[in-house]
N, C-alpha and C positions, 0 to 999 in steps of 0.2 A: 504494499500499501503506500502511496507517494506520501512525504509530510505535506502537513497543513501549513498553508504559507500563512504569515501574518497579515491582518487586513490592513494596516499599517505597517512597511518595512523600510527603515531607514539604515542603509548599507555606509560603514565609512566615511560619513561627512566630514569634510572638513571646512572651515571657515579662515579666511586670513585677513587681517585690515593692517595692510602696511608691513611691518615686522611683527607685530602680534598677532598669534596664532589663539583666536578665540574658540576654533572646535576643532579636535583632535582626534578625527578619526573615529566619530561615535556611530553607534550603531544597536540601534533599539527596534524591537516587532512587539506590535499593539493588537491585541487580539477584537476579532467583531465584537462591538456592546461593552468594552472594555474603559474604565475611568483610569488613567494613568497619570499621575501628576510628576510634571519637573520640578526639584525640590535643592535648592542650592543659595548660595548666598548671591550679592551683588557680584557681575561681572565672571561669575561660573560658564558664561555659555547658553544658558536653560531660554531665554528669550531669542538669540540669536537661533537656537534649535527651531523654536516655535516658528520665527518667521521664514526659516527655509522649508517649512511645512507650509504653512501656507502661500508659499510663492513671493512673498514681499522680497526674499534676500535667495540668491542663486548661489549652492555650496563651490566651492572652488575643487572640491573632489568627492566622488561618492554619489549615491543615486537615492532617490525619495519613490516608494510604489505605494500606493493607494488602491486598494480593492484589487489589486492583480496588475495594476497599471504605472508605469515608468511615467512621474509627473515631474520627474525636476527640472525639467525645464519649460513647463506649460505657465502661461500667466497665470496668476490670483483667479481671475474670475471664472475661470477654466477647471476650478480645482475640482469644485462641488464640495467646498471646505466652508464651515461658517465661523466667524469670530465674535469672539466678545473680549473687547476692549477695557483696558484698566478703567477709561470714563465713560465707558457705555456706547458713547459715539451717537447718541439717540438724537434725531431732529428734533428741535426747540420749538417749531413752528407748528408741530402736527400731535393729534392725541393719540393716548395710547393705542387704539384699535387703527389709526391710522401708521402710525411704526409697526407694528405686528403687519399690516398689510403691504407695506412698502415694496419687498422683494418680490413679493407676488404681482404685485401691477408692473411690477419694472419686465417681469416674465410673461405678462399678456394673459394672466390666467383669467377665467371666465370668472365674472363679477358676483355671482353666486355661489362659487366655489371657494372666491375669496373669503364671502361673509361667513361661510360655514368654517372652515379653516381658520379665522380671524376667533369666532366664537369657541371654539375649540380649544383656541390655544388660550384665552383668557380664562376659560375657567379650569385650564390644567396650572395656569400659573395664579390664581386665585385672587383676579383683579376685574372680573366680570362687570363689579360696582362701578369700576373706572374707567370704562371702555371709551367714552367721550373726554375725559378728563386731560387737560394739556399737560404733557411728561414734566413741565417744568413745577408742578404743583406736586409733584411725587415725592416719597421720602427715597433716601438712596437706597434701602432695600426692592423698594418698589420699582424703581428705573433699573436695576439689574435684573428683575424678573420680566421687565418689559424686553430689554436686550436680550436675554435667553428667549423668550418667545419668537422675538423677530429674527433670530437665527436659527430656529427650530422649521419657523414657517415653512421653508422653501427646501426641508428635507435632506440637507447636507449629509455625506456621507461620514463626516467627521468633523466634531464642534473643538476649536481651540478658545482656549479661556486664558488671558494674560492679565493676571494677576487681580481678578475682577472686583474683590472685597478689600483690596488696600485702602480705602478710603471711607470705610465704615468704622463703626466705633466696635470696639469688641463684642459686646452683648449680641450686636445685630450680625455681626459676623459668622458668631455661633449657631446663629438661628439659620442664617443666608446657607451655611454648610451643608445643613441637616435638609434643607428645602432644595437646594441645586441637586443635591444626591438622589432624594426621591423622583424631582423633574426627570432627570435624563435616564432613571432605570423604567419609571414610566412608559418611556420613548424608546429605550434600549439603545442609547445613542452611545457611539464611540467617540470619546472625551480627552483632551490633553490638557493639563491643567497645569500653568506656571506658578510658583509662589516660592516664597523665601521663608514660609510659616511652616515651621514643622508639625504643630497641632493641625493645621489646616489639612497638611497632606495625610498625615496619619487616619483621621478621621473622614475623609472624602474617598479615598483611592483603593482601588482594587490591587495596584502594584505602585509603588514608587521607585523612582529614578532618582538616587542622589548624585548631583552633578559637582565636581568638583576641580576647577582650572580646565574646562574644555573637553573634560571627560566624565563617562559614568561611572562612579564608584562602587555602585551597587546597583541592584535593579530587583525587585523583589516584593513580595507583599508585605503590608505595614509591621504585622508583626516580626517577621524577619528581620527587618530593617533595624525595630527597635531592639529585639532581644540577641541576634548574632548579627550586627554590623558588621559589612566584611572589610572595611578600615577605620584606622584609628580618626581619621577625619569623619566618616560617618557616625561613628561613637561618640565624635564630641560635638557635633551638628546637632544630629536628632535625641533629642530629650538630654536630661541632664547625666553624668556618670562622675565617680571617682575615679581618677586618673592618676596612676603612678607611676614616675620613670622607675627602670628597676635595671637587672642587669642577670642575665641566665646565670647561674651558679654551677646547679648540675641540670644533666639532660640525661637521664635512663632509658632504655630502650622501649621503657611501655607509653610512651607517647607524653608523658606528665613532666613538666619542668619543674625546677626548684628557682626561683628568680628574688633576688637580694633586692629591697625596696628602703626606702629611708623610716619606714613603720616595722620591718624585721622581712623575714623570709616569707614567699607567699608560693603556691603551688597553682598551676594551672594547665590546661591542655596545650600542646603546639610541639610542633617539630623542628625547634630551634637548636642551637649546638652552644656549648658551652662558652661565655663571654659574650653572647649576643646583647646588646643594648634593644630594651622594649620596654611598651607602654603596658600598662597593666590597667585593664579597665573593667568598673563594677556597676551597675545600675544601682543606684542608692538604696532605692525601696528593697533590695535584693540583701542588704546588710542589716542585722540582725542585733540589737543590745545584748549584751551577757556572754557569758560562755558555752561552747559548744563544739562540735565536731567540724571539720575543715578548715580552711583558714580563719587568722585570728589576729588581732593587735589590741594593743594599748593605746587610747588615743586622749589627747586634752581638749576638751569642747573649746569653742573661741565664740560660737556665736546660735541665737535659736530664732528661727525662723517661721511664724506662725500663719498658715495660710488656711483657715479653715479646715476643712477634713483630712489637712496632714500638716504637717509639722517636719521642716527641714532644719539639720543640726549639723553646725560648720565644724569641724575639726581642724587642730593648727598642722599644717604641712610643709615641707620644703617647698623652698623657691620652686615654682612651674608644677608643683603638685597642687592636686583638688582630693582633700577627703569629705566626703557627702554622705549624709544618710539620711534616707526618707522614712516617717512613721506615720503610720495614721492611729496610734496608740502611746503617746510618749509616757516615760514615768515621770509621776508626781512629783519626785523627790529628785535631787541629784541631777537637774540641769541647768545648775548656774554656770555662766561662764567660768573656766579655770578647772571644772571636775573631771576627774580622770575616768574612760568611761571603757569596758570590755566590748570589743565587737567581733561579729562572728560571719563569715557567709561561706558557701560551699563552693569547692573546686569548680564544679560544673557553672556557676556563676562568673567564675574569672575569663575574662576576656584577655588575651595577649596579643600585640600587633609590633611587629618592627619600627623601628622609631622612624624608617626612610617612608613609610606608607602615608604618612603626613603629607607626601611630595613637596 
């Protein structure tokens, strides 16, 4: 049986601006109906990759295929791709219904079909009662839904989102994340979503591509990206972590190495040779207060940060290190700065990376 090709297939895409390489041989495959986030800091290449998919930029090398067709050199208006921009790009002189209908009118769709399509989309985005209102009178979240409905109206093969929630306040962002996820699943849309917000990517995506300096460090489901980051960059960018610099002191043949750190010896799984400088990572919620089996340390508490359902404990660490513990049930005594606490975590939760993986 022949392998199933990705619905969107990007192969070895590179882009240079002068002497700067912004994308360096990026490859990614997206399945039909999948929601994929491109996640990374400013300058990592995620927006450049989105613009290449949209046809707004042409790659210097590589190919872009959509639904089996090579669209690398196709102009944007012939790609059957919808784009929702950061500022939504709505027409301020038109009503909500007129904005949604615009693309259908441009394609000379029958008037009755347009009316039916717009009514269905208004219902989908919960804006039926705002059909005749000017988009200038809508809230940011409502405008975002109009932009999505307008993009969906022409039934594109692929939807692209360029940080559409960046102008919204935190509470509205959280609401719109769930709302957009619902909308796209209802219509079985294939979507690429650009964001620098890790929580946004983890909440919404079927898979997340973590981008770093023009390359993809990891492309996996959100749980895998969080619990088993592929590089120390992914560990540091996605979620909080305890990070300790260390050197492999012993590397027996059982695949478990002993690493010397500023807090003492730590065991973890890895194929490193003795003397290798490494980064030791542990997610803060995996560290327990008290003694137990596995890795352990005594550390001096420096700060307590209360955040409602969880409390973060910061401990003294060497320069460049970070020792952080997250707990939902902190002890009622002994949490004053300066206290020395016993901490423990399992070998399985200990992540090891060569220091050069930060690139």
